[in-house]
C-alpha positions in Angstrom: 0.0 -0.1 -0.2 1.3 3.4 -0.8 1.3 6.1 2.1 1.8 9.7 1.5 3.3 11.9 4.4 0.6 14.5 4.8 3.0 17.0 6.3 4.8 17.3 3.3 1.6 18.5 1.5 1.2 21.4 3.6 2.7 24.8 3.5 4.8 25.9 5.9 3.9 28.9 7.9 6.3 31.9 7.8 7.0 31.5 11.7 8.2 28.1 11.0 10.3 28.4 7.9 13.9 28.2 7.9 16.0 31.3 8.3 17.8 30.9 5.0 20.7 33.5 4.3 21.5 37.0 2.9 23.7 36.0 0.1 22.9 34.5 -3.0 23.8 30.8 -3.7 26.4 30.3 -6.4 25.0 28.9 -9.7 25.9 28.2 -13.5 27.1 31.3 -15.2 25.6 30.6 -18.8 22.9 28.1 -20.2 24.6 24.8 -20.8 22.7 24.8 -24.3 23.0 28.3 -25.8 25.7 29.8 -23.7 23.8 32.8 -22.7 24.7 34.2 -19.5 21.9 33.1 -17.1 21.7 36.4 -15.3 21.0 38.2 -18.5 18.7 41.1 -18.3 15.4 40.8 -20.6 16.3 42.2 -23.8 14.2 44.9 -25.2 11.2 43.4 -26.8 11.3 40.3 -25.1 9.2 39.0 -22.0 9.5 36.9 -19.0 7.2 34.2 -17.4 7.6 31.7 -14.4 5.7 28.5 -13.8 5.8 25.8 -11.3 4.6 22.5 -12.5 6.5 19.6 -10.7 10.4 18.6 -10.7 11.9 21.3 -12.5 14.3 19.3 -14.4 11.7 18.3 -16.7 9.7 21.3 -16.8 12.8 23.3 -17.9 13.2 20.9 -20.8 9.5 21.5 -21.9 10.5 25.1 -22.1 13.6 25.4 -23.7 12.4 23.0 -26.5 9.7 26.0 -27.5 10.6 28.1 -30.6 10.8 31.6 -29.6 12.1 30.8 -26.1 15.5 32.7 -25.5 16.7 31.7 -21.9 15.4 29.3 -19.4 16.8 28.8 -15.7 15.6 27.0 -12.6 15.1 28.2 -9.2 13.0 28.1 -6.2 10.0 30.9 -5.8 6.8 31.7 -3.9 8.2 30.6 -0.4 9.7 32.6 2.9 13.3 31.5 3.2 15.6 33.8 1.6 18.3 32.1 -0.7 17.2 28.7 -0.1 19.5 25.5 -1.0 18.0 22.4 -2.6 18.4 20.5 0.5 16.5 23.1 2.3 13.5 23.1 -0.1 13.2 19.3 0.0 12.5 19.6 3.9 9.2 21.4 3.0 10.1 24.3 5.5 11.2 26.8 3.2 7.6 27.6 1.5 9.2 27.7 -2.1 7.9 26.0 -5.2 10.7 24.4 -7.8 10.0 27.0 -10.9 11.3 27.7 -14.1 11.8 31.2 -15.3 11.5 31.9 -19.3 12.4 34.8 -21.3 10.7 34.7 -24.5 10.0 36.9 -27.6 6.3 37.4 -28.0 6.7 38.0 -31.7 7.8 34.2 -32.0 5.8 32.6 -29.2 3.1 34.2 -27.5 2.2 34.1 -23.6 -0.7 31.8 -24.5 1.3 29.4 -26.3 3.6 29.0 -23.0 0.2 28.6 -21.0 -0.6 25.9 -23.2 2.6 24.1 -22.6 2.3 24.7 -19.2 -1.6 23.5 -18.8 -1.0 20.4 -21.1 2.5 19.5 -19.6 1.5 18.3 -16.3 -1.5 17.4 -14.2 -2.7 20.7 -12.3 -5.2 19.1 -10.2 -3.0 17.4 -7.8 -2.5 19.8 -5.4 0.8 19.7 -3.4 2.4 17.0 -5.8 3.1 15.8 -9.1 3.0 12.0 -9.9 5.4 10.6 -7.6 7.1 14.0 -6.5 5.2 14.8 -3.2 5.5 18.2 -1.5 4.5 21.6 -1.6 7.7 22.1 -3.7 6.1 20.4 -6.6 2.7 22.4 -6.7 1.2 23.9 -9.6 1.6 27.6 -10.1 1.7 30.5 -12.8 3.7 33.5 -11.4 2.5 36.6 -13.5 4.6 39.8 -14.4 1.6 42.0 -15.5 -2.1 42.4 -15.5 -2.4 40.8 -19.1 -0.4 37.9 -17.8 -2.8 37.5 -15.0 -5.8 37.8 -16.7 -5.0 35.4 -19.5 -3.7 32.8 -16.9 -7.3 33.2 -15.1 -8.9 33.1 -18.5 -7.2 29.7 -19.5 -7.6 28.1 -16.2 -11.7 28.5 -16.8 -11.3 27.1 -20.3 -9.0 24.2 -19.3 -11.1 23.2 -16.2 -14.0 22.6 -18.4 -12.0 20.4 -20.5 -10.6 18.8 -17.3 -14.1 18.3 -15.8 -15.5 16.5 -19.0 -12.5 14.1 -19.0 -13.4 13.1 -15.2 -10.6 15.0 -13.5 -11.2 17.3 -10.3 -10.7 20.9 -9.7 -7.4 22.8 -10.8 -5.2 23.7 -7.7 -2.9 25.9 -9.7 -1.9 29.0 -7.6 -1.8 32.3 -9.9 -0.2 35.1 -7.9 2.1 37.8 -8.9 5.8 36.9 -9.6 7.8 36.6 -6.4 11.5 36.8 -5.8 13.1 34.2 -8.1 16.2 32.4 -6.3 18.6 30.7 -8.9 18.7 27.0 -7.9 22.5 25.5 -7.7 24.8 24.9 -10.9 24.0 21.1 -11.2 20.2 21.8 -11.5 20.3 24.2 -14.3 19.7 22.4 -17.6 19.8 19.1 -15.8 18.4 16.9 -18.6 20.7 18.5 -21.2 23.7 17.4 -19.1 22.0 14.2 -18.1 19.9 13.1 -21.3 18.8 9.8 -19.5 17.9 11.6 -16.2 14.8 11.5 -14.1 11.7 13.5 -15.4 8.8 13.0 -13.3 6.6 15.5 -15.3 3.5 14.1 -17.4 0.3 15.8 -18.4 -3.2 14.5 -18.7 -3.5 14.2 -22.3 -6.3 16.6 -22.3 -5.7 19.2 -24.9 -6.0 23.1 -24.0 -8.0 25.1 -26.3 -5.9 28.1 -26.3 -2.3 28.9 -27.5 -0.6 27.1 -30.3 -3.5 26.1 -32.1 -4.8 29.8 -32.6 
């Protein structure tokens, strides 16, 4: 029988979160595939997005494969502990989610396109888990950078909920909140599946298509 540690599926409260540190963790200097500096500013004419949808190794690969995505990076966001380590986030005592930050060219790929990759790329009804990955660090989240992204996130959530309901799935549990501080994950996490092509990827979708984005 499969047992779930319920404590991992609850968000830590700010008063019980780990203290963290003032200094950022060291990370990779450049993107493993493109060589672009990971801490590049957003170029003029481009935009950014941030998503949480399970283990960030597989999630990042989904987005770096999208035409029009200029840069991807993995990290921790939407928690309480400043500059957390991976080991700290695994305790579920930092409040953070594993996220991917994406810099993209809206002239090539729209935010709606990215949202379709998001919705179809995981099961957004699972709460504090994704498949066998259990804990608040694997929750579904859209972290928006402006009002237009917020509106589209909520609109597509409603559209996809209708499709999921028809397919027998429950309620979407995705959090949709303003983009929080992004803390870079350690060097070895960046573009992990490019460095380790046979590495673990626990991210999978429902098979239900989302009626927005790439088909528009």
